[in-house]
N, C-alpha and C positions, 0 to 999 in steps of 0.2 A: 504493499499499499504506499502511496506517495504521501509523505508528510510535508506540511507547509508551515513555516514560522516567519514572523516579522521581526526584523531588528531595528531599533531606533537608533540612528547614526548621530543624532543629537547635534545638527548643524546649528550654528548661532544665528544665521540669517533667514533660514526657511526651513520648513519640515522636510526631513529627508530620511527615507527608510530604505531597507533592502528586504527582499522576500527570498527565502531560502527553500528550495525544493529538494527533497532527498527521498530515497526509497528505504523504507524500514526494512531491516534484516538483510541489507545488501551491502557488502563491503565497497566503500567509495574508493575510486582510483584516481580521481581528479575532479577539480572544480571548474565550472564554466561561468565567468562572469559576463552577465548579459545586459545589454542596453538597447532600450526599445526604439522603435521607428516613430515617425510622425513629422518629418521635415524640420525637427527642432522646434516646432511651433505647437504641436499637440501630442497626445498620446500618454501612456502610463506604463509603469513597470509591470502591470498585470495583463499585458497584451499577448502573452504567449499562448498559443493553442494548446489544448489539453493533450493532443497526440504528441506533441513536441516534448512536453514536460515527462509524461509517461514513459515514452521511448527512451529518453536519455537518462532519466533516473533509474529505470529498470536495468540499464546497462552499466550502472555504477558510477554515474557522473552526478555530483551535486550541482544544481543551478542556482546561481545568486543573482537576482534580478534587481538592479539599482534604479533609484530615482536620480534625475538630474534636472537642473533648473531649465525652463523653456524661454525661448525668445518670443516676442521682442523685449520682454522685461529683462532678460539675461542676454548678453551679447556673447559671441563666440569665445572670447578669452574667459569668461566667467564659466560657460558650459564645459570648455575643455579643461579648465582648472579643476572643476568639480569631478569630472570623469577620471582624471588622472589621480585625484585624491581618493576616490573610491577604489581604484585598482591598488594603490599604495596601501590603503587601509586593510585590505585582504592580505596583502604580502606580509605586513607588518603584524596583523593580528588574526592569523588564520584560526585560532582556537575559538573565536567568536562565532564563526561560520561553520566549521566542520571538525572541530576538536583537535586537529593536528595539522602540521604543514602538508600540503598536497600540491602537485603540479597544477597549473591552472591554464585555461584558454580564454581568450576573449571572443565574444559573440555578440553580433549586432545584426539588426534587420534594417535595411534601408538607412535612415539617418544614423541609427545605432551603429550600423556597420561602418560609416564614415567616421564616427567618433572613435571606434576601436582601431581602424586603420591609422588614424592620425595619433592616437595615444601610442600605439606601436611604433610609429615612424619618428614622433617628435617628442614623446612624453617624458623621456628621461626617467623611466620607471626604475625602482630599485631591483626588480628581477624581471627577466625576459619570459614572456608567455610562451607555453609549449606550442602554440599556433593561434591563428585568427580565423574565425568563421565570419565570412562576410556574405549575408543573404542580400542580393540585389543592392549592394552598396555602391559607394562612389568616392572619388577623390577630387572632384571638380577638375577633372583632367581634359575634358572637352570643352571648347569654347561655346558660350552664348546660351546653351540650353537652360541654364539656371538664372539668367538674367534677362531673358525675353519672354514674352508671352508664349505660354504652351498651347499648342493646338488642341490637345486633348482637354485641358482644363478650361480653354475658351469655348468649348462645345457645351460646357455646363452653364446653367443659369448665372448671369452676372452677379458678382458679390461686391457690394459696396464698401468703401474704405471705413465706414462706421463700424464694421466688424472688429476693428482693431481695439475698440473700446472695450469689448468683452473680455479681452485678456487681462486687463488690469495693469497697474504699474509696479505692483508688489512682485517680488520673486516667488516663483511657484513651481512645483515639480509634476503636476498632472494637468492635462487639459483634454476634457472629453470631447467626443465628436459633436456634441450638441452645441458647446460654446466655443471650440477652438478650431474644428476642422475648417470652417468657413475662412479663417485667416490664412491658412495654407492655400486654399482655393483662390482667394484674392491675391496673394502673393505670386502664384503661378500665372494667373490671368493677366496681371499688370506687369510681369517681369521684375517685381520688386522684391523678390525673395531674399537675394543677397543683401540688400539694404536693411532688411528686418533683422539680419543676424550679425551684421558687421558695419561698423563705422570706422573709417580710416582710408589710408592711401592703398591703391590697388596693389602697389608693389609688396606690401606687407601682408595683404590677404593672400596673394599667390605664394609668397615665401612661408607664411605661418600657417595657413589654414587650408592649403591644398597640398597634394602629393606631387606637384609639378617638379619641385626640386629634389624629390626623393628618388634614388635609384635602387634602393633595396630595403627590404624589411628584416628585422632581426629574428624573424621566426617563420615557419611555413604559413602558407595562406591557402584557405578554402574559399572560392568564389562561386556563387550561384546566381544565376541571372535567366530571366525569360527573353526569348528573342523578340517578342513583340511587346516588350515593357512600354506602357504608355506614360510613364512617370519619369523614370530614370533611364536615359537612352542605353541601348544595348552597346553603343560605342564606348560608354564608360567601362563596361565589362571588358571590352576588347583591349582598351588602354591599360586597365589593371592587369590583364593577362600578358599584354606585351611586356610590361615593366618587371612583373614579379613572378611570372611563371607559376601561377597558383595550381592547385587540384581544382579542376573545373567541373561545374555542374551547369548544363544548359538545358532549360525547360522550352520546349517548342510550343509555347501557348501564349495566350493574350494576358494582359494584366500586369500588374506590378508585384504585389506580395501574393503570388499564386498559391503559396503553401498555407495561406490563411483558410483555404477550402481543404479541410482534413481528408475529404474524400477524392480530391484530385489525384489521379494516378502518379502525378510527378511529386507529390508531397511524400508518399511512401518511399519513392526512389531517392529523394533528396535526403531523407533521414537516414537511409541505409548508407549513402554515400558519406554523410556527415559522421556516422559512427566509424566508418572504415578509416576516415581521415583521422579522427581522434585516436583510434587504436593504433594506427601506423606511427603517429608522432609521440605517443607515450613511449615507443620503444627507443626513440632517440635520445642521446645524452642531452641534458639541460644546457641551453645556449648560455653564454657568458654576457654579462652586463658590459 
């Protein structure tokens, strides 16, 4: 049986929690530190499908799903600082999560994958992950798609700028579909997504918050993407693959987060390949910082 518990990380500026999933009576072999999707503008740490949780925990993996602050109240520097702080907290205090020190992987879906990739590449973490799982992630490697109106989102009913008022000015770590999804739609319809995440010179955005200056990651990478992704271009997956030679999973299907549908035939295959990647990289000696 999968057990679930919540840890209060007692952040001084905003409520911050981690949810820990583990399988009772199964010896844990590693932890997976998970960061949710939502374009950095919405979503919550509770977004993992049940099938993913059960499959991974039954295989001996503890999943730790973290909060992080959302834009536009938080900008990229604050978000990335928080994510790296979460990873560092696990490295320094494994007993709070799993009772003892275990190898760890980073796992993100969409925006969460972007955060994991950036943390692995630039986070100066005190220990190196055994691997990174990127489900339809990105590194802002291809030009224009994130700062020009999206054809897919422009096909949806137009969203007014007044939606930004729903987010509030206070730092917060969860944004529901009812109150926050419209902000992402607005950002993609107007091409204003980057401006809601980052204030500063273009030079430093590309240096500090993209993977354009990164030629290698410190650990193995698993990349999954749909060929007809209507949100993050398939070209981002191709660029990630060209740079980092990951273990690839390609889903010939429509949509972005295709694995949200637990009955999609690609979902079972994706989880099987994910487990194979995890097992393969647990055999490798730990990377050095």
